Structure formats: C-alpha cells, structure tokens
N, C-alpha and C positions, 0 to 999 in steps of 0.2 A: 615533693618539689615545693619550695617556698614561692609564694606569690606576693609581689610588691604592689601596693596601691599608690595613688597620688592624691594630693590635696587640692581642693578648690579654694584658693586663698580668699576670695570674697566671703565664703561661708566660714572660713577660719576666723576672719576678722569679726564677722557677725556673732560667732560663738563667744568670743572674748567680750564683746559689747553686752551680750545677754548676761554673762556672768558678772560683769561690772554693775549693770543695772540692778540685778538681783541683790548684790551686796549692798549697794547704796540704799535700796528700798528697805532691806532688813535693818540696816544701821539707823535709818530714819524712824522706822517703826519702833525700834528698841527704846527710843526716848519716850514714846507714849506708854510703853509697858511699865516703865519706872514710875510714872505719875498716875497710872490707873490703879484701881482697887477692885477687889471682888471679881464678879463675872466679867467685868470690862477688861481686867488684866488678862484673864484666860483668853478672851477674844482676841486681844492684841498679840498674845503669844502665838495663837493659832495662825493669825494673819501673817506675822513675821516668819513663822515656820514654813508656811505655804509659799511666801515670797522667796525666801532663801532656798529652801529645799526644792521647790518646783522650778526655780530659776536655774539651779545647778543641774537638775535633770534635763531641762530644756537645752542648756548649753551642751550637755553630753550628746544628745541626739542630733543637734545641729552639727556638732563636730563630727559625728558619725556620718552624716550626710555629706560632709565635706570630704570624706575619705572615699575616693573612687576606686572600686575594685573591678577587675575584668570578669564579673559574674553577677548574677542576680542574688540579692540578699533580702531575706524577710525576717520578721521578728516574732518570737513567741509572745502571745498576748499576756499570758499570766506572769511570766518573768518580767516583761516590760512594765506591767502594772505594779509589781512588787518593787521594781527599781525606782518607781515614782514615789511610792509610799515610804520607802526607807529613809531618804534624805529629809523628808518632811518630818518624820517621826524623830530622828536623832537631833535635828535642829531644834524642835520643840523641847526635847529633853534638855539640851544644852542651855537654852534660855531659862527653862524652869529651874535648873540647878542653881544658876547664879542668883535668881530671884529668891530662892529658898535659903541658900547658904551664904549669900553676900559675895562681893567681888574679892575673894581671897585667892591666893595662888593655888592652894590645893584643890579648891572647887573649880577654879578656872582651868587647871590642867586636866582634871577629871572630865569636865564638860567638853574641852577641846579634844580629848582622846576619844570619847564616845562619838562625838560629832564627826571627827576626822575619819575614824575607822568606818563609820557608817557611810560616809560619802564615798570613800574609796571602795567599799563593798558595793555600793550602787553602781559604780563604774564597771566593775568586773561582772556584776550580775547582768548589767546591760549588754556586756560583751557576750555573756553566756546565752543571752536571749537570741543571738544572731542565728539564723538558719541558712546554711550555705554548704556547698560541697568541700568544706575545709575543716581542719582541726586547728586549734590555736595552742601554741606552746609559748610559755612565758619565760623571760629572763628574770630570775629571782631577785637579782640586785636592783634592777629598774622597778620591779614591783614594790620592793621595800622603799625605794626612793619616792615613788608616787604616794605611798601610804604616809610617809613622813611629811611630804609636802601638804597633804590633806589635813593632817593633825596640826601642823604648825599654822596653816591658814585658818583652820577652825578656831584654834586658841586665840589667834590675833583678832578674828572676827568677834568672838565673844567679849574679849577685853575692850575692843573699840566700841562695841554696841552699848556698853554701860559706862563709857567715858563721855563726859560732856565735851563736845567738840563743836567748832565752828563749821559753817557750810563748806569752806575751802578744805579744811582738814578731813571732813567726812567724805568729800569728793575724792581727795587724794587717797584716803584709806580704801574707798570702794574700788578705785583704779588698781591699787596694789592687790586687793583681794581678788579682783577679776582676773588679773594676770596669774595669781597663785593657783586659783581654782582651775584655770585653763592649763596651767603648767602641770597640775596633777593629771589631768586628762591626757594631755599629749605625751607625758612621760609614760603613762600607762599604755598608750598606743605604741610607743617606741619599744616597750617591753614585749609586745605581742609579735609572734612570728606565725603567719598564716601558712599552713602546709596543706597542700591538696591531698584529698583522699587517694590512696593508691587504687589503680583500676582493678576491678574484680576479674579474676581469671575464670574463664568459661571453658569447660571441657566437653568436647563433642565426641560421640561414639557413633560409628557407622553400623553397628549391629553385627558385624562379622566377627567370628571367633578364629 
C-alpha cells in the first residue's frame, strides 16, 4: 500500500533559502579562489566546497524534515555522513577542474557532470539512509529529470563562479541556483513512491494431529 506524505511549507521555503544562501556564498568565494595562489587557493577551494556542498546537504535534510509522513523515520548514521561528504567532494573537484584547465566548455561540462551526478547521488543516498517500515520505488523518468536538473544547475554554478559579475547579478544567479537545486530535490521526491511493507503472516499450530 502506498503512503502519501504532506509538506510543511515554512520548512520548504527555508530549504530553498538555504540552497540560495549556499549558492551565493560559493559564488562569492569563487572570486577569491581566482585571485589566490598556492596553499591559499587550496584553502579557498575547500571553503567554497564546504559552503556549496554542505549547504546543498543541509537543504536536502531540511526538505526531508518538511515532508511529514504518518510514521517514525530515523536515519543511518554512516549513510548520512557519506551523503554529506559526497557533495563537498564533487564540488571541490568541480572547482579544481576549472582552475586547472581554464574556463573552457569541455572542462566546464566535465566539471558540471561530475558535480551534478554527485549531488544527485547525495540525494538518493540520503533517501537510502532513511529507516522506516517502508520500501521506496522510483519513477525512472523523474529520477532522470532530477539528475539532469542537478547537472545543468552544477554547470551553471561553475560557469557563474568564474565569471566576473556585479552584486546584483550574483544575487540573481544565486536565486536561480537555489531554485534549481531545490527543484532537483523536490523532483527526486516526486519520483519516490513509499510503499508499506506487507504484514508478516504468522502460522499457529495447536499441536493436535
């Protein structure tokens, strides 16, 4: 039997704001990456990766809290920790690729693909971490759409990160990125169908032959 949840809209709005803030912070830090050298550049890459990857992860779990289900849900600690490490890692790789290879379309697309697939994997890994009396079945088409959104948003983020922009353009770009990242999450949630475990059958014997 399928189980439907409902959303707490204040938490949905908060999740979008978190994604937007993460995107703006990463775009702002990217300017410092370009002007830094040596170990300082590595430090700014790590900072930007933590801001972007950690912000996306935070958005995901706030959005999960926004989804109210008629049952208790807990999370596997190991899988949850892996889902935090993954977006930070792929974001760092994306920034490093562009610094190493320059802002060319092949490098940009490669970085966006790595980063986008990693972020989408974070979402589904976070879903896998859920512990509840349910199994999750996915709509393959909507899963593909969510991955495509993540890749497009990541490519746009990398391109904007290394473009010289004004404050207003950076703010607008962060807003668009926040909506895109949130769109990936909520598309992934729309792809999920929560199905209750079938009840176990118990057989009783009275001992008589």
